[in-house]
C-alpha positions as a Markdown table, in Angstrom:
| # | Residue | x | y | z |
|---|---|---|---|---|
| 1 | Met | 6.9 | -13.5 | -20.1 |
| 2 | Ala | 9.9 | -11.6 | -19.4 |
| 3 | Glu | 11.5 | -11.9 | -15.6 |
| 4 | Thr | 12.3 | -8.3 | -14.6 |
| 5 | Ala | 11.4 | -6.4 | -11.7 |
| 6 | Phe | 9.7 | -3.7 | -13.2 |
| 7 | Thr | 8.8 | -2.2 | -16.6 |
| 8 | Arg | 9.6 | 1.6 | -17.2 |
| 9 | Leu | 6.8 | 3.7 | -19.3 |
| 10 | Arg | 7.5 | 7.3 | -20.9 |
| 11 | Pro | 11.0 | 7.9 | -18.6 |
| 12 | Lys | 11.0 | 11.5 | -20.2 |
| 13 | Gly | 7.2 | 12.0 | -20.5 |
| 14 | Gly | 6.7 | 15.9 | -19.8 |
| 15 | Gly | 3.5 | 15.5 | -17.9 |
| 16 | Gly | 3.1 | 16.3 | -13.9 |
| 17 | Phe | 2.5 | 13.2 | -12.8 |
| 18 | Val | 4.2 | 9.9 | -11.9 |
| 19 | Ile | 2.4 | 6.8 | -11.8 |
| 20 | Tyr | 3.6 | 3.3 | -10.1 |
| 21 | Cys | 2.1 | -0.1 | -9.8 |
| 22 | Asp | 2.9 | -2.4 | -7.2 |
| 23 | His | 0.5 | -5.6 | -8.3 |
| 24 | Ala | 0.8 | -5.1 | -11.9 |
| 25 | Ser | 1.9 | -8.8 | -12.8 |
| 26 | Asn | 1.3 | -11.5 | -11.9 |
| 27 | Cys | 4.9 | -13.5 | -13.3 |
| 28 | Ile | 6.6 | -15.9 | -11.0 |
| 29 | Pro | 10.3 | -15.9 | -12.1 |
| 30 | Gly | 11.4 | -19.1 | -13.8 |
| 31 | Gly | 13.5 | -20.6 | -10.6 |
| 32 | Leu | 10.4 | -20.4 | -8.3 |
| 33 | Asn | 8.5 | -23.2 | -9.6 |
| 34 | Arg | 5.1 | -20.9 | -10.1 |
| 35 | Leu | 5.3 | -21.6 | -6.5 |
| 36 | Gly | 3.7 | -24.6 | -6.7 |
| 37 | Leu | 0.8 | -23.0 | -7.9 |
| 38 | Asn | -1.5 | -24.0 | -11.5 |
| 39 | Glu | -2.2 | -21.3 | -14.0 |
| 40 | Ala | -5.6 | -20.7 | -12.7 |
| 41 | Asp | -4.5 | -19.5 | -9.3 |
| 42 | Leu | -1.8 | -17.5 | -11.1 |
| 43 | Ala | -4.9 | -16.0 | -12.9 |
| 44 | Arg | -6.7 | -14.9 | -9.7 |
| 45 | His | -6.4 | -11.5 | -7.7 |
| 46 | Ile | -4.3 | -13.5 | -5.3 |
| 47 | Ala | -1.6 | -12.8 | -7.7 |
| 48 | Trp | -1.7 | -9.4 | -8.9 |
| 49 | Asp | -4.3 | -6.4 | -9.4 |
| 50 | Ile | -6.3 | -7.6 | -12.3 |
| 51 | Gly | -6.7 | -4.9 | -14.6 |
| 52 | Ala | -4.2 | -2.1 | -12.9 |
| 53 | Gly | -1.5 | -2.2 | -15.2 |
| 54 | Gly | -3.5 | -1.8 | -18.2 |
| 55 | Val | -5.3 | 1.3 | -16.6 |
| 56 | Ala | -1.5 | 2.6 | -15.5 |
| 57 | Ala | 0.1 | 2.0 | -19.0 |
| 58 | Ile | -2.8 | 3.9 | -20.8 |
| 59 | Leu | -3.0 | 6.6 | -17.9 |
| 60 | Ser | 0.9 | 7.1 | -18.8 |
| 61 | Glu | 0.1 | 7.4 | -22.3 |
| 62 | Met | -3.0 | 10.1 | -21.9 |
| 63 | Leu | -1.2 | 12.0 | -19.4 |
| 64 | Asp | 2.4 | 11.7 | -21.0 |
| 65 | Ala | 3.4 | 10.5 | -17.7 |
| 66 | Pro | 6.5 | 8.5 | -16.6 |
| 67 | Ala | 5.1 | 4.9 | -15.1 |
| 68 | Ile | 6.8 | 2.5 | -13.4 |
| 69 | Leu | 5.2 | -1.2 | -13.3 |
| 70 | Cys | 6.2 | -4.1 | -10.8 |
| 71 | Gly | 7.6 | -6.9 | -13.0 |
| 72 | Thr | 6.9 | -10.0 | -10.6 |
| 73 | Ser | 3.6 | -11.4 | -8.8 |
| 74 | Arg | 2.8 | -10.0 | -5.5 |
| 75 | Leu | 3.1 | -13.5 | -4.1 |
| 76 | Val | 6.9 | -13.6 | -5.1 |
| 77 | Val | 7.2 | -10.5 | -2.7 |
| 78 | Asp | 4.5 | -7.7 | -2.0 |
| 79 | Cys | 6.1 | -4.3 | -3.1 |
| 80 | Asn | 3.4 | -2.8 | -1.4 |
| 81 | Arg | 4.3 | -4.4 | 2.0 |
| 82 | His | 6.9 | -3.0 | 4.7 |
| 83 | Leu | 9.9 | -5.4 | 5.0 |
| 84 | Asp | 8.5 | -6.9 | 8.4 |
| 85 | Ala | 5.1 | -7.4 | 7.5 |
| 86 | His | 4.1 | -10.7 | 7.7 |
| 87 | Asp | 1.9 | -11.1 | 4.5 |
| 88 | Leu | 5.4 | -9.3 | 2.4 |
| 89 | Ile | 5.7 | -13.0 | 1.6 |
| 90 | Pro | 2.7 | -14.6 | 2.0 |
| 91 | Glu | 2.1 | -18.7 | 2.6 |
| 92 | Ile | -1.3 | -18.1 | 2.2 |
| 93 | Ser | -3.6 | -15.7 | 0.3 |
| 94 | Asp | -7.4 | -15.3 | 0.1 |
| 95 | Gly | -7.6 | -18.9 | 1.5 |
| 96 | Thr | -5.4 | -20.4 | -0.9 |
| 97 | Ala | -2.0 | -21.7 | 0.3 |
| 98 | Ile | 1.0 | -20.7 | -1.3 |
| 99 | Pro | 3.8 | -23.9 | -1.3 |
| 100 | Gly | 6.6 | -22.2 | -2.5 |
| 101 | Asn | 6.2 | -19.9 | 0.0 |
| 102 | Ile | 6.2 | -21.8 | 3.1 |
| 103 | Asn | 9.4 | -22.2 | 5.4 |
| 104 | Leu | 11.6 | -20.0 | 3.4 |
| 105 | Ser | 14.7 | -19.7 | 5.1 |
| 106 | Arg | 15.7 | -16.2 | 6.0 |
| 107 | Leu | 18.3 | -16.3 | 3.0 |
| 108 | Glu | 15.6 | -17.2 | 0.6 |
| 109 | Lys | 13.6 | -14.1 | 1.8 |
| 110 | Glu | 16.4 | -11.7 | 1.4 |
| 111 | Ala | 17.2 | -12.9 | -1.9 |
| 112 | Arg | 13.7 | -12.1 | -3.2 |
| 113 | Ile | 13.8 | -8.8 | -1.6 |
| 114 | Ala | 17.1 | -7.8 | -3.1 |
| 115 | Arg | 16.0 | -9.1 | -6.4 |
| 116 | Trp | 12.7 | -7.9 | -6.9 |
| 117 | Phe | 11.4 | -5.0 | -4.2 |
| 118 | Ile | 14.6 | -3.1 | -4.0 |
| 119 | Pro | 15.0 | -2.4 | -7.5 |
| 120 | Tyr | 11.1 | -1.7 | -7.9 |
| 121 | His | 11.6 | 0.8 | -5.5 |
| 122 | Leu | 14.6 | 2.1 | -6.2 |
| 123 | Ala | 13.0 | 2.8 | -9.8 |
| 124 | Val | 10.2 | 4.8 | -8.8 |
| 125 | Glu | 12.7 | 6.8 | -6.1 |
| 126 | Glu | 15.2 | 7.5 | -9.0 |
| 127 | Leu | 12.4 | 9.1 | -11.2 |
| 128 | Leu | 11.0 | 11.2 | -8.4 |
| 129 | Glu | 14.3 | 12.5 | -7.7 |
| 130 | Glu | 15.0 | 13.3 | -11.2 |
| 131 | Arg | 12.3 | 14.9 | -11.6 |
| 132 | Leu | 12.0 | 17.0 | -8.5 |
| 133 | Ala | 15.9 | 17.9 | -8.9 |
| 134 | Ser | 14.7 | 19.6 | -12.5 |
| 135 | Gly | 12.1 | 21.8 | -10.8 |
| 136 | Arg | 9.3 | 20.2 | -11.9 |
| 137 | Ala | 5.8 | 19.9 | -10.0 |
| 138 | Val | 5.1 | 16.1 | -9.4 |
| 139 | Met | 1.6 | 14.4 | -8.3 |
| 140 | Ala | 2.1 | 10.6 | -7.4 |
| 141 | Leu | -0.6 | 8.1 | -9.0 |
| 142 | Ser | -0.6 | 4.7 | -7.2 |
| 143 | Ile | -2.9 | 2.4 | -9.2 |
| 144 | His | -4.4 | -0.6 | -7.6 |
| 145 | Ser | -7.6 | -2.5 | -8.3 |
| 146 | Met | -10.0 | -4.7 | -6.0 |
| 147 | Thr | -12.0 | -7.7 | -5.9 |
| 148 | Glu | -15.9 | -7.3 | -6.5 |
| 149 | Asn | -16.3 | -8.9 | -3.6 |
| 150 | Leu | -14.6 | -10.7 | -0.8 |
| 151 | Gly | -15.3 | -13.0 | 2.1 |
| 152 | Gly | -18.9 | -12.8 | 1.1 |
| 153 | Ser | -19.0 | -9.4 | 1.2 |
| 154 | Ala | -19.7 | -7.2 | -2.1 |
| 155 | Arg | -17.9 | -4.0 | -3.3 |
| 156 | Pro | -20.3 | -1.7 | -4.7 |
| 157 | Trp | -17.8 | 1.0 | -5.6 |
| 158 | Pro | -16.8 | 0.3 | -9.6 |
| 159 | Val | -13.9 | 2.8 | -8.2 |
| 160 | Ser | -12.0 | 3.9 | -5.0 |
| 161 | Ile | -9.7 | 6.7 | -3.6 |
| 162 | Ser | -7.5 | 5.9 | -0.4 |
| 163 | Ser | -6.1 | 8.9 | 1.5 |
| 164 | Phe | -4.4 | 9.3 | 5.2 |
| 165 | Gly | -4.2 | 12.7 | 6.5 |
| 166 | Asp | -4.5 | 15.6 | 4.2 |
| 167 | Arg | -7.5 | 14.9 | 1.9 |
| 168 | Ile | -7.6 | 17.8 | -0.2 |
| 169 | Trp | -7.2 | 16.2 | -3.0 |
| 170 | Ala | -8.9 | 13.3 | -2.4 |
| 171 | Glu | -11.8 | 15.2 | -2.2 |
| 172 | Ala | -11.5 | 17.0 | -5.0 |
| 173 | Met | -11.1 | 13.4 | -7.3 |
| 174 | Ile | -14.3 | 12.2 | -5.3 |
| 175 | Ala | -16.3 | 15.4 | -6.1 |
| 176 | Ala | -15.2 | 15.0 | -9.7 |
| 177 | Leu | -15.9 | 11.2 | -9.9 |
| 178 | Arg | -19.3 | 11.4 | -8.1 |
| 179 | Ser | -20.2 | 14.3 | -10.6 |
| 180 | Thr | -22.2 | 12.6 | -12.8 |
| 181 | Gly | -24.4 | 11.3 | -10.1 |
| 182 | Asp | -24.4 | 7.6 | -11.5 |
| 183 | Thr | -21.2 | 5.8 | -10.2 |
| 184 | Asn | -20.8 | 4.7 | -6.1 |
| 185 | Val | -17.1 | 6.3 | -5.7 |
| 186 | Gly | -15.6 | 4.7 | -2.1 |
| 187 | Asp | -13.8 | 7.1 | 0.1 |
| 188 | Asn | -11.3 | 4.9 | 1.8 |
| 189 | Gln | -13.6 | 1.9 | 1.4 |
| 190 | Pro | -12.7 | -1.0 | 1.3 |
| 191 | Tyr | -9.4 | 0.2 | 1.4 |
| 192 | Ala | -7.8 | 3.3 | 3.7 |
| 193 | Leu | -4.5 | 4.3 | 2.8 |
| 194 | Asp | -2.6 | 3.2 | 6.1 |
| 195 | Pro | 1.2 | 4.1 | 6.6 |
| 196 | Ala | 1.2 | 1.2 | 9.0 |
| 197 | Phe | 0.1 | -1.3 | 6.5 |
| 198 | Asp | 0.8 | 0.6 | 3.0 |
| 199 | Phe | 4.4 | 0.9 | 1.9 |
| 200 | Ser | 4.8 | 2.5 | -1.4 |
| 201 | Thr | 2.8 | 5.9 | -1.1 |
| 202 | Pro | 4.0 | 6.8 | 2.4 |
| 203 | Leu | 7.4 | 5.8 | 1.3 |
| 204 | His | 7.8 | 7.5 | -2.1 |
| 205 | Ala | 5.0 | 10.7 | -2.2 |
| 206 | Met | 3.9 | 11.1 | 1.4 |
| 207 | Arg | 7.3 | 11.5 | 3.1 |
| 208 | Arg | 8.1 | 14.2 | 0.6 |
| 209 | Asn | 5.1 | 16.0 | 1.1 |
| 210 | Leu | 4.1 | 15.2 | -2.5 |
| 211 | Pro | 0.5 | 15.5 | -3.6 |
| 212 | Tyr | -1.1 | 11.9 | -4.5 |
| 213 | Leu | -3.6 | 9.8 | -5.2 |
| 214 | Gln | -4.4 | 6.3 | -4.5 |
| 215 | Val | -7.2 | 4.6 | -6.5 |
| 216 | Glu | -8.6 | 1.3 | -6.9 |
| 217 | Phe | -10.6 | 0.1 | -9.6 |
| 218 | Arg | -12.6 | -2.8 | -9.1 |
| 219 | Gln | -11.6 | -5.7 | -11.2 |
| 220 | Asp | -14.9 | -6.8 | -13.0 |
| 221 | Glu | -14.7 | -3.3 | -14.4 |
| 222 | Ile | -11.2 | -3.2 | -16.2 |
| 223 | Ala | -10.3 | -7.1 | -16.7 |
| 224 | Glu | -10.7 | -6.4 | -20.2 |
| 225 | Pro | -8.9 | -4.0 | -22.2 |
| 226 | Ala | -12.4 | -2.1 | -23.2 |
| 227 | Gly | -12.7 | -1.4 | -19.6 |
| 228 | Gln | -9.4 | -0.2 | -19.0 |
| 229 | Glu | -9.4 | 2.3 | -21.6 |
| 230 | Lys | -13.2 | 3.3 | -20.3 |
| 231 | Trp | -11.9 | 3.9 | -17.2 |
| 232 | Ala | -8.6 | 5.3 | -17.7 |
| 233 | Arg | -10.3 | 8.3 | -19.9 |
| 234 | Arg | -13.1 | 8.9 | -17.0 |
| 235 | Phe | -9.8 | 9.0 | -14.6 |
| 236 | Ala | -8.0 | 11.4 | -16.8 |
| 237 | Ala | -11.1 | 13.7 | -17.1 |
| 238 | Cys | -11.8 | 13.4 | -13.5 |
| 239 | Leu | -8.1 | 14.7 | -12.9 |
| 240 | Thr | -8.3 | 17.5 | -15.6 |
| 241 | Glu | -11.7 | 18.6 | -13.6 |
| 242 | Ala | -10.4 | 18.3 | -9.8 |
| 243 | Met | -7.0 | 20.4 | -11.0 |
| 244 | Ser | -9.2 | 23.2 | -12.5 |
| 245 | Gly | -11.5 | 23.2 | -9.4 |
| 246 | Met | -8.3 | 23.6 | -7.1 |
| 247 | Ser | -7.3 | 26.0 | -9.6 |
| 248 | Arg | -10.3 | 28.5 | -9.4 |
| 249 | Ala | -10.6 | 27.7 | -5.4 |
| 250 | Arg | -6.7 | 29.1 | -5.3 |
| 251 | Gln | -8.0 | 31.6 | -6.9 |
| 252 | Thr | -11.1 | 33.2 | -4.8 |
């Protein structure tokens, strides 16, 4: 797998969305010796958001939207954590020790941040600034995935929307996702969006007062390409429904 801090998709896409996926890849740069992990561990959720990159890529195509996908594993450096977070470069993840992250020096940590973390976020920033400078309306879409259970607790939500503060778009999207009556949609479950914990959406969207949606798809639903296609299509259709509902509300 190519070693790159990020992948750009459709940088000139004409749609009104900007997509970013913080945990799209489980790639460990060659010089890091797989962080001492085996292939089975690198395929687990501890290394990436399983299926999220695939959904983001399909949405990029469907919405004609530019997307930035992080190119390295969250175990190398987690691009959705603050630089002073204890789990920015985790020594343990879901009970699994990460040998290559133990007792890193300050210089080793700074090198990872400079090589992988900063370029990814700069790419998202540059894309947003370019769009805004051109006068385009922009909505930020942050794509994640969650395990079907964690610590013995099942997650009954195949899709969840995380929000903080302004809930207008979150509520419109949750209503659209629930409209068929056959889907248990999480509302800040299992994860709320917390600026003290999350880094990407607060940095890229919230500080600019941009509309945003942050979504978690359950990993057993999107682990395979067919599931990624299914949920990307449903999410895109619900986006259209939510936007139409918002437009109607503004006209009344």
